[in-house]
N, C-alpha and C positions, 0 to 999 in steps of 0.2 A: 221962604223957599230958597233953596240953594241949588245951583246948577254946577255939576262937575263934569269935566271932559275926561273920558277914559278911552284913549285911542281915538277911534272914529265914532264912538258912541257917547251920548250925553246922558248922564245919570242925574235924574231929578230927585232931590231929597226934600221932604217936607215933614213937619211934625204934626201929629194928630193927637187931639186930646182923647183920653179913654172915655168910653161911654159912661154916663152916670148910672149908678146902680138903682134899679127900680124896686129891689126887695128891701124891706126894712131889716134892721139888725137882727131882730128876733127870727125873721124868715130865713135869713142867711144861716143862723145858728140851727135852724130846723131842717136844713138840707144836707143830704149825703151824696157823695160821688161813689158810684159802683163801677168797677172795671173787671175785665177778664170774664165777661158774660159770653154765652154762646151767641153767635151771630143771628140765630133764629129766635132769640128770647123776645117775647112780646110784652106789651104793657100789661096784659092780663096775667102773664107768668110772673111778672114783678109784683103785681098787686097780691097775688096768691102767696108769694114768698114772704113779702115784707109786711103785709097787713097785720100779722100777729104782734108786730112791734108798736103799732099805733095807727092813728088815722092818717091816711095818705091824702095829701092835698093836691099833689101834682107829680106826674112822672114825665120825664123827657129822655127819650132814647136818641143817641146821636147816630146818624146815618151817613154813609159815604155819599157825596154829591154825585159822583160819576155813575154809580150803579145802584144806589138805594139800599145797599146791604148795611146792616147794623155794624157799627164799629166795636160793639161789645162794651159800650160805655153808656151809663144812664145817670141821671140826676133825679133824686127822689126827695120831695119836700113833705115833711110831716107836719102835723098840727102844732107841735111845740118841740123845743130843744130836747126835752127828756126822752121823747119817742125816738128822735134821731140818735141819741146816745145809746138807747136800747138796741137799735138796729146795728149800730157800729159794734157794740159788744157781742151781739149774737152772731153776726154774719161775717165780720172781717176774718180773712184767712180760712174760710170754709171752702172745701173742695166739693163742688156739686157733682151729682151722679153723672158719670161718663166723662168728667173733666180730669185733667192732669195738673192743672194750675189752679190754685185757690183764687177766689174772687177777692178783690180789694175793696174795702168799704172805709171811707174816711169822710170827715166833714168837708162839704163842698167849699167852704170858705178857705180851706187850706190848699186848694188846688190852684 
Protein backbone atom coordinates (compact mmCIF):
# COMPACT_ATOMS: atom_id res chain seq x y z
CA UNK A 1 0.00 0.00 0.00
CA UNK A 2 1.19 3.49 -0.82
CA UNK A 3 0.12 6.75 0.88
CA UNK A 4 0.35 9.97 -1.11
CA UNK A 5 -0.37 13.46 0.16
CA UNK A 6 -2.36 15.71 -2.12
CA UNK A 7 -2.73 19.07 -0.43
CA UNK A 8 -4.64 18.44 2.77
CA UNK A 9 -5.93 15.04 1.66
CA UNK A 10 -4.21 11.66 1.86
CA UNK A 11 -4.69 9.37 -1.09
CA UNK A 12 -4.36 5.68 -0.25
CA UNK A 13 -3.34 3.48 -3.20
CA UNK A 14 -3.37 -0.30 -3.10
CA UNK A 15 -3.30 -3.06 -5.66
CA UNK A 16 -6.04 -5.65 -5.89
CA UNK A 17 -5.83 -8.93 -7.70
CA UNK A 18 -8.62 -9.52 -10.20
CA UNK A 19 -11.16 -12.15 -9.18
CA UNK A 20 -10.57 -15.62 -10.52
CA UNK A 21 -12.89 -16.69 -13.30
CA UNK A 22 -15.42 -19.26 -12.19
CA UNK A 23 -16.56 -20.13 -15.72
CA UNK A 24 -14.68 -22.72 -17.75
CA UNK A 25 -13.21 -21.77 -21.14
CA UNK A 26 -16.11 -23.49 -22.91
CA UNK A 27 -18.66 -21.58 -20.79
CA UNK A 28 -16.95 -18.27 -21.59
CA UNK A 29 -17.10 -19.15 -25.29
CA UNK A 30 -20.82 -19.92 -24.87
CA UNK A 31 -21.75 -16.53 -23.42
CA UNK A 32 -22.86 -13.41 -25.26
CA UNK A 33 -23.13 -9.78 -24.19
CA UNK A 34 -26.25 -7.93 -25.38
CA UNK A 35 -26.64 -4.15 -25.11
CA UNK A 36 -29.04 -1.41 -26.21
CA UNK A 37 -32.00 -3.35 -24.82
CA UNK A 38 -35.11 -1.55 -23.59
CA UNK A 39 -34.95 -0.79 -19.86
CA UNK A 40 -38.14 -2.81 -19.35
CA UNK A 41 -36.81 -5.96 -21.09
CA UNK A 42 -37.33 -8.95 -18.79
CA UNK A 43 -35.63 -12.31 -18.53
CA UNK A 44 -38.72 -13.89 -20.12
CA UNK A 45 -38.49 -11.45 -23.05
CA UNK A 46 -34.87 -12.44 -23.59
CA UNK A 47 -35.70 -16.16 -23.39
CA UNK A 48 -38.41 -15.70 -26.02
CA UNK A 49 -36.06 -13.75 -28.31
CA UNK A 50 -32.96 -15.90 -28.04
CA UNK A 51 -34.33 -19.42 -27.38
CA UNK A 52 -34.50 -20.21 -31.14
CA UNK A 53 -30.68 -19.89 -31.22
CA UNK A 54 -30.20 -22.70 -28.71
CA UNK A 55 -30.54 -23.86 -25.14
CA UNK A 56 -30.20 -20.98 -22.71
CA UNK A 57 -28.40 -21.95 -19.52
CA UNK A 58 -28.39 -18.58 -17.76
CA UNK A 59 -29.50 -14.97 -18.26
CA UNK A 60 -28.17 -12.07 -16.23
CA UNK A 61 -29.63 -8.59 -16.69
CA UNK A 62 -27.63 -5.69 -15.25
CA UNK A 63 -29.56 -3.19 -13.09
CA UNK A 64 -28.72 0.23 -11.68
CA UNK A 65 -27.98 -0.05 -7.96
CA UNK A 66 -29.60 3.31 -7.19
CA UNK A 67 -33.05 2.69 -8.63
CA UNK A 68 -33.22 -0.93 -9.82
CA UNK A 69 -33.85 0.04 -13.45
CA UNK A 70 -32.27 -2.13 -16.12
CA UNK A 71 -29.13 -0.74 -17.72
CA UNK A 72 -30.19 -2.27 -21.05
CA UNK A 73 -27.41 -4.85 -20.84
CA UNK A 74 -27.62 -8.62 -20.43
CA UNK A 75 -25.33 -11.63 -20.49
CA UNK A 76 -26.75 -14.84 -21.92
CA UNK A 77 -25.01 -18.21 -21.59
CA UNK A 78 -25.92 -20.92 -24.06
CA UNK A 79 -25.30 -24.67 -23.79
CA UNK A 80 -22.38 -24.52 -26.24
CA UNK A 81 -20.29 -22.08 -28.32
CA UNK A 82 -22.09 -22.96 -31.57
CA UNK A 83 -25.37 -21.64 -30.15
CA UNK A 84 -23.69 -18.44 -28.98
CA UNK A 85 -22.32 -17.92 -32.49
CA UNK A 86 -25.78 -18.49 -33.97
CA UNK A 87 -27.16 -15.84 -31.60
CA UNK A 88 -24.48 -13.37 -32.56
CA UNK A 89 -25.02 -13.91 -36.30
CA UNK A 90 -28.80 -13.68 -36.05
CA UNK A 91 -29.20 -10.76 -33.64
CA UNK A 92 -26.21 -8.40 -33.82
CA UNK A 93 -27.18 -5.00 -35.30
CA UNK A 94 -30.90 -5.84 -35.23
CA UNK A 95 -33.27 -2.96 -34.58
CA UNK A 96 -36.08 -4.11 -32.31
CA UNK A 97 -39.64 -2.92 -32.86
CA UNK A 98 -40.02 0.57 -31.42
CA UNK A 99 -36.26 1.14 -31.14
CA UNK A 100 -34.03 3.51 -33.08
CA UNK A 101 -30.69 1.97 -32.09
CA UNK A 102 -29.72 -1.60 -33.02
CA UNK A 103 -28.87 -4.05 -30.28
CA UNK A 104 -25.25 -5.10 -29.99
CA UNK A 105 -24.50 -8.80 -29.54
CA UNK A 106 -20.92 -9.95 -29.08
CA UNK A 107 -19.02 -12.66 -27.30
CA UNK A 108 -18.92 -11.91 -23.58
CA UNK A 109 -15.24 -12.81 -23.40
CA UNK A 110 -14.54 -9.82 -25.71
CA UNK A 111 -16.06 -7.32 -23.25
